[in-house]
N, C-alpha and C positions, 0 to 999 in steps of 0.2 A: 614655548614650544622650542624645542632644541633644532639647531640648524646643523648643516652638513659643514663644519668649519675645519676639520682635520687637515685637509690641504693647505688651506689658507695659514694655518698656525705653523704647519712645517715646511713650507715653500721657504728657500732661502731668500734673504733679504738682498736686493741688489746693491753693488758698491756706490758709496757717496750717499745713502741714505741719510736725509738731515736728521739731527739730535741722536745720532749713535757716533759712539768711538769707534776707534780701528777695532775690528773683529774678524774672526775666521771668515773664509769665504761662504761658508756652509751654514751660517748663523741665521736662527729663524725666530720670529715672534716669539714661538712658544718658549724659547730659552730666555727670554727677556726678564719675567718674574725671579728668576734664581740668581741673577748677576749681583743684586743688592745695591744697585746704584743709588746715589743720593745725589738729586739736582743740586742742592745748596752746597755739597762739598767739590763741586766742579767735576762730578764724575762723568756727566755727558758735555760734548761741545754744543756751545750755543750759536745759533740761535736754536731752540727747542720749542716744539708746541707741546702742550701738556694740558692733560684734562682732570680735574680732581674728583677722585671717585665717589667721594662723600656728596658732593653736588649733582652731578649724574644720577646716583640713587634717588638722593632728595626729588629731583625734578621729575624723574620717571613716574615716581610713586604720586607726588602731589597731582600731576596731571591727569594719572589714571583715576585717581580719587575724585577729583573735582568733576570729571566728565561722568563717571559713574552716577554721581547724585544726580545729574541732569537727565541721565537716559542715554546719552551719546556713546557711541564706539569711537574708536581711535585708530585712524590709519596713518602712522607717523610719514612724512614726505621724507624718502629715504635720499633724497638729491642733497639734502641739507649735510649729511656726513659720507654718504657712500660706504658705509663701515658695516658690513655684515654681523660683525661682532656687537655692535651696538643695536643693529635689528634685532637680534637673538634677546637682548636684553627687555628690549621693548616688547616684543611679542610674549616673552615670559610672563611680563607684569601686567599682560592682559590686552594688548593692542590685537584688533580684528584682524590686521594686515599690515601691508607697507605699500605707501604711495612712491610711484616714481613718475618720471616725466617723458621718458622715450623707451624704444623697445632696446636700446644698450643696456639701460638700467634695469630694465624686466629681465635680460638675459643673465645679470649678476643675481638677482633674487632666485631666477630659476635653478641657476648653478648650485646655490646652496640649500635649497627646498622650502622659501618662504610659501607658506600655504594659501595665502591670498595675496594678488598684487594689482593694484588699480592705477592704470596710466591715467593720471589727472590730465589728458591731452589729447588731441586729435591726432591719429596715426594714419598717413596717407603716403602714398608711393610703393610701386611695386616691390623694392628692396626692403623697406621696412616692415611692410604687411606680411613679406615672406617668412620675415623674422619672427612676427606676432604670431602667425599661423603655425609655423614649425615648432615654436615652444609650447604652444597650446596642444598640439599634437603629443608631445612629450611629457606634458606635466601630469603625470599621474599622480591623483590625490589633491591637486593644487587646482586654482580657480583665477584666471587671469580676465580682466575687466579692461574697457577703453571708454574713451568719450568719443561723441559724435555730434556734428553740428550741421551736416549738409547733406543732401541726396548725393551729390557727386562720391562724398567720403563713402557713404553707406554702400553704393556700387563698385568702388574700389575694394571696400572690405568684404562683399560678399564674393567677388570673384577670387580673391586671395585665399577664402575659405573654400569656395568650391574645388579649388586647385590642391586643397589638403582634405580629403575625404576621411581620413584618419582622426582629425582634430575635431572637437565637440564644436558646437556652433560658439559664434564669437558674442560674448556677453557686453552689452553696450549700454550706457547711459547717455542721454540727450542733455548736452552741455548748454546750459543758458547762460548768455552773455550780457553784456550793457554798452551802451553806445560809448565808443572811447576805450573799451576795455581789450582784452585780448581774444581769444577764441569764443565760440559759442552763439546761439541762435539770439537775435536782437528783438525777439517778439514771440507772444505766446502762439502766433498765427505760424511762425516758422518753425516752432517746435513741433506743431502738429502736423504740418507738412513731412517733416523728417520721419514723426511716427508713422503718419499714413504709408510712406514708401517702406518702412520696414514690414508692413503687412505682407508685401510680395516677396520678401528675402527671405529665402527657407533657410539659410546658413548663418542669420543673426537673431539675437534674441534681447529683446529690450527689457531690462532689468531695473533701471531706475533714471534718476535726473540729479544733474550735478551743477555745481558753479564755483567761483571764486571771487570773493567779495574784497582782497586784499587791497585792489587800487583804489578803490571808491575813496571820497575825501573826508565823509563824516559818517557817523552812527546812524543818522536819519535815512541817508541815502542807502547805508547796507540793509536797514530794515526793509525798506521799499523792496528792494532786489532780492531778499531773500524770502520775501510773501511771494515774488513772480515765481520763484523756483518751486515753491510749495504748490502755487496755482496750478502749474502745468503740471505736477505730479498729480495733483486732485481731479483734473480734468481726464488725464489719461487713465488714472485709475477707474473713474467711474464708467469709462467706455471699455473697460476689459483690455487695456492694450500691453499690459505687463505680462511675460512670461509666467512667473510665478506671483500671483496675487498675495502670497503670504511671505513674501520675502523681496520687498520692493527697496533698493538704497536709495537714500536720500542723502548728497554728500555736499559739503562745501569746506570752506577753512582754509585759513592761514595761520599767522600768529599774530595779527593786529586786531582782530575783531572776533576771536574764538567765542568770546562770551555772548556775544549776540547770535552767534550761529547755535551756539550750545541752548540758549534760552528758547529760541524759535524751534529748531529742529527737534531738540531733545523732549519736547512736548508732542512732538510727533511719535515717538517710540512706540512700539506695540502695535497692535492692528495690522501687523503685516509690514511694518516700516521698520527700517534698519537705518537710524541716523549715524552719519559717519563723518567726523571730523579730520582733517588732513594736515593740520600743525606739524611743522618740522622742527623750529628753532627752539621750542621749550625745552629741549633735550640738554642744549648747552647754555640757552639764554646768551647775555650778553652785556656790555657795559655801555651799550649805545641806543642805537633805535629801538631794539626791543624792550629794553631796560624803561625806555620812555613810553613804550605802548602798553607795556603791562601796568603802567601808572595810571594810563588811562583806562584800562579795564578795572582797576580798582577804584576808580573814581565813578564808575558807573554802577559799581556793586562789589560782589565778593570775587576774589582773583587769587589764584594760587601763589605763592610766595616762592616763586622761582629765584634762583641766584646763578651767576655767572660760574661756570665750569672751565670756560676755555682761556687759557693764557698763553702767550707767546713770551719765552723768556729769552733777554739778550743780554748784551755786556756793553758797556761804556768802551768804545773803541778809542775816542779822540777827545780832547777840550781844546780845539784849534783856536778858539778866540773867547773872550772873557762872555758869560752868559750863554754859550753854547757848547752843546754834545752832539756827538756822532755815535749812534748805537748800531749794533752788528745785524740789524734785521731790516727789510725794506719791502717793496712791492713784491718780491718774490715769496714773501713770508707772511704777509699781511693783507687782512682786508682793507680796501681803501675805496671802495665803490660808492659807499655812501658817507663815510667820514672818517677822517684819521684815528688812528689808535690813540688810547690814554696810555700816561705813565700811572700805573697804580701801586707797585712796591719796589722797593728795592733791597739789596741784600750785600754784606761785605763779611767775608769770611774772618773770624777773628773778632769782629765788633758786634755782630748780631747773633742771636739764638733763633731768632724767627724772623721772616720779612717784615719792613717797615712801609708805612704808606710814604709815597714821595709828595712833594709840594712845591708848587712854583716854577714847573717845569710844563712845556706843551710842545707837542711833535707838531711841527709846522709844515714838514715836507718830507716825502719820500723819495728816495732812488732805489734803483733795482735791489742793492743789498745794503742800503743804510737808511737810518732814519734821523732826520735833521731835527735838533730839539733845541728849543731855546728857553731862556729864563724871562718870565715876567718881571721880577727884580732880583738881579743876581745875588745881591747882598743877603736875602734871606730865603734863597732856593734851597732844597735839600742838597749837601755839600757831596755830591757824586764825584768820584774819581774814576780816571781810566782803569777799566778791569771790574769795576762793580756790575753785580748782576741786576738787572731792570726787568720787573715783569709788566706786561703790556695787556691791557685790557682792549678789547676790539668790538666793533661795531659790525653787524651782520656776520654771522658765524660761518655761513655758506660760503663765501669767499675767502675764508682762512682755511678750511677744511680742503679745498680744492687745491692748495699749494704744499701739500703734505702727504706724503706716500705713507707716513707712519706718524702718529702721536703717541706720546708716552702718557700713560696713566699714573697718576701720582696719590699718594695717601695724604693726609691734613700736615704730616712732617716733609712733604716733598720727596719721599723714597719712592723710587720707580716700582711700581706692582705689576706692570703690564705694558704690553704694545698696543696699539689699534691701527690696523691697516687699511687704507682707503682704495679707492678704485674708480678713480675719475678717468 
């Protein structure tokens, strides 16, 4: 499905947008493809966050194909990128909808016309619920969903929907959690208590059951937890609790155990059940956490061959001491919440035709605007010099995206073919 991206592409980019050379004040994202910039020829200032188009396209195709075989639908988590241009590609490839984490992210999806949005979270509080109810009233042709795990939350949502009689009834999924996890009822009994309360609330509609397994420690615990979610759905379905018995949503999923979700929930496809995976990081993958998690998926069985699409290119600013480098990117540019970036490739104009792998260097610390790099064995490390370009691979793409208003999309020769705006 095509989204309403015209204003996004035609709005002038603000001064100081990272990764862009000096440009006219009214320069827009839509003008980027015509510039003919070549990253490796120094046409854009560094640091610059780049996404390789071929890898993006491949990851989107592979995940859609993988889930189609299992019978799953995909609602990618939009918080990963907060980029409507990428939402559109995911939807065009067959995604059921887009997942978000709060009403602010819902508002972005509403503005560009995403047809189905699942808030994979509880929404409470008068201001937040007023936003949800108001957007629901304006969402002609779109359907919005949210999670619920308490009687108190149900009554707050009911009050907000009563105050907006022009809005359709709120579509809710009971959120199933686990001890030590995030939100969600902690037992079947609590889930049934919430479902019982919904019977008396005329502005709410129970449409499904959901959960999030990503914080569990191992596959065995995930299997037990997913069985609990299916168990609650089975009880509620047998008792006729769902508003539409032919369209019951069953949702879970992050990027750690998506294979286990697909194996169990995919088996529930049909018979009125719509199983939905909410993975987000598959789109760009990474060089750290999700690369390791994908190896775990492969060890359990078949896995899509995802590849890292996101890089942050930087320069060697200084070699102040033997065996030490300082790069021109730091905490303001790079994910560091799980682990530090890795030195992936380097390029020196006039020496190389394509980027070359680096060896013998490790990032050991990040400052706000600098990466501190040390050589394991200075004599054998890649001979980097001041001014050389270095591509960094990251771990956990979510917290790199939120540091960039604009990422540059490049082809396999690192020619800039487009710009991708984020809205954090």
